SEROGU-920632 format. One record per residue: residue in three letters; z, y, x of N, C-alpha, C in turn. Coordinates in steps of 0.1 Angstrom, whole numbers, plus 5000, padded with zeros to 4 digits. Layout:
N
ALAZYXZYXZYX
...
This chain:
311
UNK842714748295843914818305842914898317
UNK843214998321842515068330843215028345
UNK842314988355842914978367843215108373
UNK844415088381844915218389844015218402
UNK843515348404842515368417843615348428
UNK843015318439843715278452842915368461
UNK843315458469842615538479843715548492
UNK843615458500844315458514843615478525
UNK844115578534843415598547844515638557
UNK844815538566845915508576845415548590
UNK845615638598845415648609846515638621
UNK846115548631846915528643846515538656
UNK847015588667846415608678846515418686
UNK845715428693845915248700847215278710
UNK847215128715848115128724847815248738
UNK849015288745848515388754847515338764
UNK847415238769846715198780845115158774
UNK844915208762843615198757843015318753
UNK844015418754843615568749842415638756
UNK842315608771841015638776840015618771
UNK840015478765838815448759838515438742
UNK839815448736839615428723840415578716
UNK839715628709840515768704841615738693
UNK841215668682841815628672841215518663
UNK842315458657842015358644842315408630
UNK841415358623841615428608841415298598
UNK842315298591842115178578842015248568
UNK840915178559840615258548840415138535
UNK841115188524840915098511840515168499
UNK839615158490839515228480839115118470
UNK839915138460839615038447839715128432
UNK838415108426838615168411838215308413
UNK837615368423837415508424835915518422
UNK835515658418834215698413833115628426
UNK832115588423831015538432830515648437
UNK830415668452830015768459828915758470
UNK828315868478827615878488828515918498
UNK828515868511829015938522828415938533
UNK828516048541827416098555828216048564
UNK827715978573828315928587827816058595
UNK828616148597827916258604828116258619
UNK827116318629827516328643828616338647
UNK829116268657830316308666830416288678
UNK831416328685831616308701832016148702
UNK832116078692832815918693831615818688
UNK831715738694830815618691831815538678
UNK831215478668831715398657831615268660
UNK833015208656833015048656833715028641
UNK833014968633833514958620833614788616
UNK834614718610835014588607835214588592
UNK834414558582834914568569836014448567
UNK836414488555837714378551837214288540
UNK836614348530836214248517834614288514
UNK834214368506833014388505832114448517
UNK830814418519830114478531829914618528
UNK829714698539829214848539827714848536
UNK827314928528825914958523825515068529
UNK824315048539824015148546822715208539
UNK822315298532821015358526820215388538
UNK820815468549819915498559820415518572
UNK820015498582820515478596820115618602
UNK820715668614820315798623819015788625
UNK818515628631817215598633816515588622
UNK815615658615814915618604814115478605
UNK813815418617812815308617813815188614
UNK815415218614816015078610816415068595
UNK816114968592816114938575817414928567
UNK817414998557818515008548819114858546
UNK820414848543821114698540822314708541
UNK823114588539824414578540825014508553
UNK826414568557826714518571828114498570
UNK828814398575829814338574830914418589
UNK830114428599830614488612829414588617
UNK829814698624828914778630829314858642
UNK828414858651828714968663827615068662
UNK828215218664827015328661827215418674
UNK826015438679826415518691826115678686
UNK826215748697826015888694824815928686
UNK824716008676823416038670823416168668
UNK822216238664822116378659821616398644
UNK821616288633821416268621822416208615
UNK822516238601823516148592823016008589
UNK824015888589823715778584824015808568
UNK823615758556824115768545824515638540
UNK825915598535826515508530827115528517
UNK826715418510827115438495828115328492
UNK829015338482829815228475830115248460
UNK830315138452830115158438831515128433
UNK832615218439833915208436834815138442
UNK834415078453835315008461834614968475
UNK835715018485835214968499836614948508
UNK836514878521837814858527837314818542
UNK838214848551837714808566838714878574
UNK838314868586839014948600837715018607
UNK838015108609836915198619837615258630
UNK837015238641837615238653836615388662
UNK837115488667836615588672836415538689
UNK835515528695835315488707834815628715
UNK835515628727834915738737833815668746
UNK832615788748831415738754831715698770
UNK832715768775833015728789834015608792
UNK834415538779834815438778833915308777
UNK832815338772831815218766831615098776
UNK831515168791831215038799832514948801
UNK833615018802834914928804835214848791
UNK834814878779835214818768834214738761
UNK833014778761831814738757831014638763
UNK831114678778830114618787829014698791
UNK828614818785827214868786827415028784
UNK826615088791826815258789826715268775
UNK827115408768826915448756825415498752
UNK824615478765823415548761822615438756
UNK823015318757822215208752822215168738
UNK823115268732823415258717822915388712
UNK822615448718822215618710821215608700
UNK821615648689821015708677820715548670
UNK821415458675821415298665822815268660
UNK822615168652823615098645823114938649
UNK824214888654824114748657825414648651
UNK825014518648826514438645827314438656
UNK828414448656829614438664829314308674
UNK829014188668828714078674827714078686
UNK826614148680825614208693826014248705
UNK827314328706827814398718828914328722
UNK830014288713831114238719831014088720
UNK830114018713829913858715831113798705
UNK831513678711832513608703833813688701
UNK834013808709835313878702835013968694
UNK834013998691833614068676833713998664
UNK833213878666833413768656835113738654
UNK835913728665837413698664838113818657
UNK838013928663838314068656838314078641
UNK837114048637836614038625837513948617
UNK837513838620838413708613839713758612
UNK840413798623841813818626842313938617
UNK841314058617842014138609841914128593
UNK840614038590841014008575841913938572
UNK842513838582843813778578844713828581
UNK844913948585846313998586846714048577
UNK848114058574848614128561848814248559
UNK848614348566848614488567848114568580
UNK848114668576847414808585848114778601
UNK849514788600850114748616849514628621
UNK849414518613849314398621847414398624
UNK847014458619845514488619845214558631
UNK845914658633845914748644846314698657
UNK847314608656847714518666847014418670
UNK846214348661844714268667843914348673
UNK843714478669842514558678843114588692
UNK844514608692845114658706845114508713
UNK845314418709845514268717844114248718
UNK843114258715841914188718841014308728
UNK841314408726840614538732841214528747
UNK842514498746843014488760842714378770
UNK842014268762841814158768839914188773
UNK839514308766838114308767837914428781
UNK838914488783838914598797838314528809
UNK837114578814836914548826835814648833
UNK835914678843835014758851833814718851
UNK832814808846831214738842830214838849
UNK830914918862830115008869830915138864
UNK830915198876831615338873830915448867
UNK831315528859830715648854830815768865
UNK829715808868829615908879830516048877
UNK831516078884832516178882831816318876
UNK830616318881830016448878829616448862
UNK829116328856828916308840830216348835
UNK831316258840832516288832833016398831
UNK833216488844833616628842832516698834
UNK831316678833830416768826830816738807
UNK831116608807831316598791832716638789
UNK833716638798835016668793834816798792
UNK834016898798834017058799833417078788
UNK832517008781831917008767832916988759
UNK833616918758834716878749835616998748
UNK836017018761837417118760836617268754
UNK835517308759834917428753834217418739
UNK834317318729833817298720832517288720
UNK831917268729830317238729829717388735
UNK830517508737829917618741829617658755
UNK829517548765829417568781827817558781
UNK827017648785825617628790825317518799
UNK824317448795823817348804823517398820
UNK823217518820823217558835824317578841
UNK825317608835826617608842827217448845
UNK826917368837827417238838826617168853
UNK825417218854824517158862824817228878
UNK825117378876825817418889827017388893
UNK827717358884829117308888829017158895
UNK828117068889828116938894827416958910
UNK826517048910825717038923824316988920
UNK824216938907822716868904821816958900
UNK820616928897819516988890819816978874
UNK819317028866819517008853818716898850
UNK817616878855816816748852817616638857
UNK818416628868819216498872820116508864
UNK820916598860822216598851821716548838
UNK820316588830819916548821819916398818
UNK819216338830819116198830820116088830
UNK821016138841822516078842823216098829
UNK823316188821823916218812823616108800
UNK822316128797821716058786822115918790
UNK822215848800822315728803823815698799
UNK824715768803826315738801826715788787
UNK826215898783826715978767825915898757
UNK824515888759823615888748822715978744
UNK823016128748822416228744821916328758
UNK821516438755821116518767822516608766
UNK822816678776823716768775823616888763
UNK822516918763822317018754822516968737
UNK821516858735822316768722823716738722
UNK824216708733825716678731826516788725
UNK826116918732826717028730826717078716
UNK825517048710825117078692826216988687
UNK826116868691827116758683828416778684
UNK829116828697830516868697830616988689
UNK830017108692830117218683830217198669
UNK829317118662829217088649830317028645
UNK830916908655831916828648833216918647
UNK833317008657834417088657834317188643
UNK833317228640833217328629833517258615
UNK832917158615833017048601834417018599
UNK835116988611836416958609837417078606
UNK837317178611837617318607837517328592
UNK836217338588835917348575836617248566
UNK836617148569837417038560838717078556
UNK839317108569840817118570841217238564
UNK840417348564840717488557840617458543
UNK839417388539839217358525840317278518
UNK840717168527842017098521843017188519
UNK843417258528844517348525844517458514
UNK843417488512843217608503843117538489
UNK842717438489842617328476844017298472
UNK844917258481846117218479847017368472
UNK846817438480847517578474847017628463
UNK845617578459845417628443845717548434
UNK846017418437846517308429848017348428
UNK848717398436850217438436850417558425
UNK849417648428849517778420849117728405
UNK848117638403848117598388848817528384
UNK849517438391850417338384851017378372
UNK851517528370852417558358851517538347
UNK850017558347849317608335848717458335
UNK848617428320848017308314846617288319
UNK846117178325844817158329844417248340
UNK845117358344844617428356844617368369
UNK845517268372845717238387844417138391
UNK843917088384842916988390841617078392
UNK841117168385840117258383840117348393
UNK841417378395841617498408841417428421
UNK842017328421841817208432840317218438
UNK839517168427838017148428837217278434
UNK837717368426836917478428837617568444
UNK838717518447839217558464838217498472
UNK837617398466836617338479835517418479
UNK835117488470833817558466833717698471
UNK834817748476834617908474835717958486
UNK835318058494836218138503836518078515
UNK835617988521836217948535836118028546
UNK835618128543835118218556834318168564
UNK833118148561831918088570832018158581
UNK831718298579831118378590832318368601
UNK833718378599834718368608834518258615
UNK834218128604834317978613833017968622
UNK832118048619830718038628831318088640
UNK831918198640832118278653833318198660
UNK834218158653835218068662834617948668
UNK833517898664833117768668831917808676
UNK831517938681830417958688829017938682
UNK828817968673827717998665827418148666
UNK826218178667825618338666826018398655
UNK825718328640826118388629826418288616
UNK826618318608827118248595825518138593
UNK824318228597823318168592823118048601
UNK823218078616823217988628824017858620
UNK825217858616826117738615825417698600
UNK824717758592824417678583823117618586
UNK822217658594821017588600821517448607
UNK822417448615822617368622823317248615
UNK824217288603824617188594823517128586
UNK822417188584821517118575820717048585
UNK820517068596819916968608820816858610
UNK822216868612822816768615823516658606
UNK823816728596824316698584823316658571
UNK822216728572821116668559821516748550
UNK822516858549822616928538823317038540
UNK823517148531824417278535825817228534
UNK826617328540828217288540828717268525
UNK828417358517828717348501828417208498
UNK827317148500827017018496827716908499
UNK827916918513828916798523830316818514
UNK830916938514832016938508832216888494
UNK831116928485831116888472831416698472
UNK830516628483830316518481831516438488
UNK832216508499833116458504834616508500
UNK834816578490836116648485837016568482
UNK836616458476837616378468838216288478
UNK837816298492838716218500839616298510
UNK839416438508840416538513841916518511
UNK842516448519844016428514844716448531
UNK846116438530846816438542846316308550
UNK846216328562845716198571844516168569
UNK843516178562842116118561841216198573
UNK841316338571840216438579840716398596
UNK839916368604840116378619840516498623
UNK841516548629841816658635841316658649
UNK840616578656840016588668841216548679
UNK842116478676843216458685842816368697
UNK843116418709842616338722841116338726
UNK840416438718839016408721838616468736
UNK839316558739839016588755839416488766
């Protein structure tokens, strides 16, 4: 008897008082699905993961010096190259998107100390990391797991040194502009030299302003690409539903054609489609078409981040 596939992705906002520090929680559970390779792409958020059952297998980290292996918890800083994660048909856990400007208050250290790195959650959160992991594994469902995160994160909040307002302003402007604000304008508006802004920005965010702008721009483009592809696939599936065997094939092909990459490049601040393709290869490790082919099985309502609350 064939086991029915399970593919759950549940996204929720944290408690309101946590939202300056935490962008979202996502619970995921997959069972009896095809083995797959997932790319952990650069984004404007730090990543915190607690697995529920099987460990997470990382084949490659953003830092090539880190060895492959299995992880039960993970904190990852901002990075400019992908992590490679594999599963053999089952994976489950809770992923949290952390805002870089909130790292001092929630994690007790600036985001720059985690740049390009993956470390166990316990190495940063101490006993609280182990407690979160234990409690969410014991919780009966997603609402209870998210409530555990709210409860413990609220107890962790503590001012651990203020972020310079100039850095906070520059980061928020990069987010609002989709990564299109020139570094010279950021520096001029803060009253700092570009060199001084670069150093202070790296400390708090983990990347230089120029690298951060690339990541923000790329993240915006890949989210729009995924959402457009998902919408097109759903429309194709609906149109093909009346023809035997056509729906699934149409959905799959919808992910592979007609996204309007030239228009997407222009919308997201790239010079042209070729520029977008080069940046995708540099930051994702593959062209857009390959990324969509690898990830398309997960495109469904509620799975893809829409960027809510990023600025």
